[in-house]
N, C-alpha and C positions, 0 to 999 in steps of 0.2 A: 501494499503500499504505501501511496503517494501523498504529501503537502504539497500541495504550491504556498511561497512563498512568493514575497513581492520587495524586488532591489527599486534599493535609492532612487536606481535608473530606469526606474518604474520600466522594469518588466521582471515578469511570472521564471521563478524556474523548479522544477518538480521537481522533493528533499522524498528517499524513504524515510516514512516517522517512523516511531523506535515502536517497533511492538509494545504489545502485556508481560510478554514473557523480558523483555531485555527491560523494558525498568523496574518491577516487579522484583529482576533479580540485581539491577543494582539494586535498588532498594534491600535484600538482603543483607548483599554485602556491606555497602555501609552499619547496617543495624550488628552486622558480624562483629565487626572491626572496633564501635560503637560499647558492644558489650568488656573488647577487648581491652579496651579502653580503664575504664563500669571498671573494671575484677581489677587491671592493674592498679587503679590512680588508691581504691580498697584496699587493697594487698598494705600501697605504705604508707595511709595511714592510720593503721591495726598497727605496725609493729606504731606506731609514733601517737598513738592513745593522753600525749600526756596536749598536742595539741591539734588531734581534732575533736572542733570544733565541728557543734550546727553550723558559721560563718567561716570555716577551711569549712566543711562541707560546697559548702552554695562559692565555692569558688574555684575548688577546680572541678564541680560536677554543669558549677553552669557554662561552659563555653558546649556541654554535650547537646548540651538542650535544643540549642540552635549552629548546632555544626551544616544542615544541611544551607543554613540559612545564607552567612558566610563560607562559603565553598563556594558553590554557587557564583555568589558578587568579589569575594577574592580570584575564582577561578571560572573564569570565562564558561558561567553556566554548566561547571561542570566538579557534582560528586565522586569524595573515590572510588568511588564503587560501576556512578557515567563513568568514567575516565578508562576504567577495566573494562566496559563492557561500547568501547567507543559511541558516546551519544551526549548529547548535550539539550540545554535549556536556548532559545530559538522564538523573536519574536513575526510573527506570519508576514510584517510591512518589511522587514528586510534590516530595520536599526536594529543595536544592542539594545539587552531588555536593560530598565532601569536594574539603580535599588531601591525605588518603586513598587516597582512590577514583581523581583523579587519576594521585596517582604508579603506581596498577598496575595504572591505563587503560596507564601512556607503559611500564615495565617490562617486560609484558605484553607491547608492541609487539617486539620483540625479537624471542617464534617469528614475528613475523607474517614479519618480512626476512627471517628464512630459510628461514624458507620460501616466497619473494622471493615473497610476498603471498598464491597464489594459497590456501591456510585465510582468509585475511581477507577477500575476495574471496568465497566460497562461503560461508564461514558471516555474511555479513552481509545478501546477498545468500535463503536460502532458511528461516534459523529468520522470523516472523512477525512479530517484534522488531528484527531487519535487528540485532543482534549481533558484536563480536568477540568472543576470548576478551576480551581483555581487562576488556572493553563487560560480559562477563556471569556476570564473576570481583569489579567492582565494582558491577553492580546500574546500571550505566549503556548507552544508546542514544542517537541520535545521532537530531535533523529534524531535521526542513524547519520555519527561522520564518514566520508569517502576516503580512502586511502592514497589516495590520487595529487595531491594539491602537495602534499611533502617530494611529491618525485616531483612529480611533472616543473616544481621550483629549480628542480635537482638540474632535472636537467637544461633548465635555463640559464641558471649562473655557468656554465660549462659552456655557453654557446656567446660566453659578453666576454670578453680579453679584458684580461688587472684594468688597462686607464681607462674602461670603459666610463665616456657621464652620461648622467640620463636629462633628457636634455624636460621632462614635465614635473619638477619638482610636488603637484598639484596631487600625482596618483596617491600621496601618500594619507592623503586622505580619505583615500576606500576601505572599505569591507573584505575583507575575506569572503563574504557573496557575492561580493560584485567581479569582484579578481573569477568566481568562481563562474561564472553569469560568463567572462567573457570566454577564458577555456573550452563553455559550453558549448557558443559560436563556434571555436575556429577545430570547437575537432567539426562541428558541424560537417560546417568547409572542407574542413581534410574529404571526411568519410563522404563523401554525398552532394560533392559543386557545390551548396547550396552557399549564396556572397549574402542573399538576405537577413541572415538572424547578422553576419556582421554591420551590416550599414548600420538599422538600428541603435544595433550597441555602440556604434564609431560615434556612429548622433548624437544620442543619452550621454555619453561616456563626457560629450564633448561641453554640450549646454547646461549636464549637470556639473560637471566645474569650470567651467571656465574657459576651453580648450581654444589655444588658434591654434590653428596645423593644417598645413597642405600636405599634409601624406593621404596613401587613398588611402582606406580602411580599416587595409588587410592590412596594410605598413601599419599603420601610425597603430595598431595594436595589441599588434603584437612591441615594440613599443613602449606601446600601457606594460605591460606585459616585464620587461628587464625592469623597461624602471622600477616599479613596483619593487619586483624581486632585487634590487642592486636599494634601495631606501631600507627594505626589512628585513635584510642581510648581517646587514653590517651594523 
């Protein structure tokens, strides 16, 4: 199953949504890790009964309660369980999730817990966007990450000269989703000789980032990718 995500260039791309099994397994992994940490903290506090007051326990266990929230905020939409399953939280409009959105998702998880997770499973499995209540409220969903980005980026780096000078510093404003769109339209051109996606995306990139370029659309997009690789690997 796939979910359509609208990029900042106003182009829709299809991403594989994370299924119920992946999201449950990621939650189980996180839960196991939290249990292990809790047991470890408990073992330490038992050894020091003189300092094991209520406030001390709150100090040590408090971060565990907010684990999902701060991990997704600090780790670009991924807890350790999501990292293990190669899935992450994204917004349907292509923009990065906001702190408020993460907080909203986290708060509404209470409803899922009270309903023993049944509501979350149904809401993820049935809608085409795979959203539980918290996702619907925050405008987010959870997708599977593709493993092709690192390879493509490496290939671009290898093709660049050591003294390569980027032409468009504005590409630093592009998101990973934007770069994925560019790569996909170039792949469509390579496989199917269809130039239309290249023309459309090149126009959108120039318009949204206020580019001025006389390069042909195809060469322009390859230059954008090389420049983006230059800035993100420095």
